[in-house]
N, C-alpha and C positions, 0 to 999 in steps of 0.2 A: 524705871520707865524711861524710854529714850528721850532724850532732851528736847528734839523737835515736837514730839508728842505732847509732853508737858507744858511746853511753851505755847503750843496751839490751845490745849484746854484752859490754860491760865488766861489767855487772850479772849478766849469765848466768854469765860466767866466775867472777866472785866466788861466786855462789850454788853452783856446781859444787865450787869450793875449799872452801867451809864445809861441804859435805856429806860427812862421812866413812863414812857407812853404805852409800851406792849403789856405792862402789868405782868411780865414773865420774871420770875426769880429763880435763881439757881445758886447754890453754895456747896462747898466741900463739906463732907462728913469726917470730922477728924483731920488728919494731916494728909490723907490720901486724895490724889486727883482722880482716882478711878471710882470712888464712891461719892455720889452727889445726892443732894435732895433739892428738887424744884418743886414750884409751886406756881399757880396762875388762878386768876379770877374766873368764875363762871360767866360765859357771854351773856351780854344783855339780850333781853328777848327771848331767853331760853328758860326751861325749868331749873337751871343750874345758876341762874343769876344770883348775886349776892353771896354765893358760897366761895370758898378758897380751897382749891384741891391740890393736895401734895402729891409728889410723884417720886418714886425711888428710882435713881438712875445708876446704872453700872456701865462704866466705860470699858469696853474690851480691849485686849492687847493690840488687836489688829486695827483699832481706831486711828484715822477716820474711813478705812477701807471697809469695815463692818460698822453697823449702826450701833448707837447706844442701846442698852437693854433697859426698857422702862416698865414700870408698872405703877398703877395708882395705889397709895396708901391710904387715901381717902376713900371710903365706900361711896360707890355712885351708882345710880339706876340708870344704865345705858346699854343699848344692844351689842356694842361693840368693846365693852368692858366687862370681865367677869365679876359679878356681884359678890362672888366668894373669895377670889384671890387678887383682883385688880389687874389681871392679865388684859393686854390690849391687842386688839386686831385693827391694825393700821399700816397700810402699804409703806409709809415713809420709813417705818422701823423694821420693814423686812426687804422685799424685792424693789420697793420705790427708792431705796436708800442710794445716795450717791456721796463720794468724798467731798464734794463741794457743799453739801449740807452741814449744818451745825447743831449744837445742842439747842440753841435758841430756835432754829427753824423747825426742829422735831417738837419742840414744846408748843410752838404756834400751831402746828399741825394738830396736835392733841387738843388744844383749845378750840380750834376750828371743827374738830371731829364732835365736840359737844353741841355745836351749832347744825351739824349736818349728819345725824346718825344714819348707819347703813344696815337696816334690819335684815336685808337679804344676804348680808355677809357677817353673821353675827359671831361675837365671842360668847354671849350668853343667850342661848335659846329661848329661856324662859322671858327674859325681858324684851327680845325681838317679838316674840309672839303677842305680847302685850300690846307693843306698839303698833303691830299690824292690824290686830283684831279690835283693839280698844284703846285709840290714841288719847282719848280724854283720861282715862284711867292711868295710862303711862304717864301723862304730864303731872298728875296729881301725885302718883307715887315718887317720880323723879324730883318734885318740889319737897315732898316730905322727907326724903333722904338728904336733899341739899340742907334742909333745915336741921335735920338731926345729926348729919355726920359733917357737913361743910361749913356750919356756922352761918348759914343764910338766916335772914329775919323770918321770924315765924309769921308775920303778916303776908309773906309770899304765898303761904299754903291757901288762903282764902281769896286770892286775887281772881277776878273774872267772875266771882260768884257773891258779890256784895260785900266782901271782905270777910275776915276771919273773926270767929268769937272765941271766947276760951272754951266752950264746949265743942265747937268744930275742930279745934286744934287738938283736943284730947281726943276726939273720935277719929280724926285723921291719924294721929300718933298711934292709937290702938290698931286701925286697920293696917297701917304701914307694918307695925310688928308682926300682925297675923301674916301679911304677905311676904315678909322676910322669913319667917318660920317656913312658909310654903316653899318659897325659893331654896331655902337651905335644904329641905327635904327632897326637892327635885333633882338635886344632883346625884341623889342615891338611885334614881331610876326605878323605884319600886323595890329595891332590895332592902333588908332590915337594916337600919342605920348602925345598931350594935354590931351585927355581922361585919359590915364593911369597915366599922372603925376599929376592928380588931387588926385589920392590916393597916389602917390609916395611922394607928398609934406606932406603926414601925417606921413611920416617916415618909409614907407615900400619900399623894394627894388623893382626895376621894375619886376624882375622875379617872385616875389611872387605876385605882383599884376596881371601879365599876367595869372600865374596859377589860381588866383581867377577868372578871366574873363572867363577862359575855364571852370571852375567848374560850374559857374552860367550860361554860355551859352551866353555870350554877343556877339552880331553881330559885326564882323570888319567893316562893311559898306564901303568896299573898302578903309579903311583907313582914311575916312573922319570923321570929329568931328561931334558929335550930343549929344544932351541932354539925359543922362540916366534917366528912370523913377525911381521914389523914391523907389519902390520896389526891383528893381535891385540894387540900391546903398545900400540898407539895406542888401541885401544877399552878395554883395561883401564884405562890412564892416564886417560883421559876419564871413566870411570866413577868412579874413585877422586876425582877432582877435582870431581865432581858436574856435569859437562858433559852436555848432552843428547845 
């Protein structure tokens, strides 16, 4: 790593460590300055309040002229974050990046995103649809995920409805598990899970396999499993590997 780049990253990490007000944290993973782990607290007044959200940060060789690559490692129910992979849809990390920005400013932008979701520009269409059509249910689900995955207090689940009881918490957790299962299946877009996972086990993400199925014209068959013809398997594999 070039000396000036290493010095800049080290200074940015030192600045983050010295700032106790922002509740932003970032540190190296091992000895490398290109692999970092960040975290921040869920913003007050949001369904994420009380939770701690971890973020995987990869610094590209071209930094600061290219943005850091970030994804949530803490599962979160938010329209601009994939509930499956933690991938993030945020201008600051793409077209809105500038060399004058820093790791800290990118993390603050992530924290702000939790306060101001953008369902019309989603990373997760299932979550965005719930926020648009049923915002109360979205808030409940987001709080339940904050409790389950981000360490938020269980009492937050029942806020606004007279407080939480043990029964209401258990029911909320059961409903959350059911919604999570539905969300997990939604990414398969009606295709049989076992059929898609045959290619997912080769190391490809489910959305990429589903896109290849669309491209090749694979029949959903009502979500039932069936054996693909070799020609289709070859076409799907070629699409996944980017062959013409």
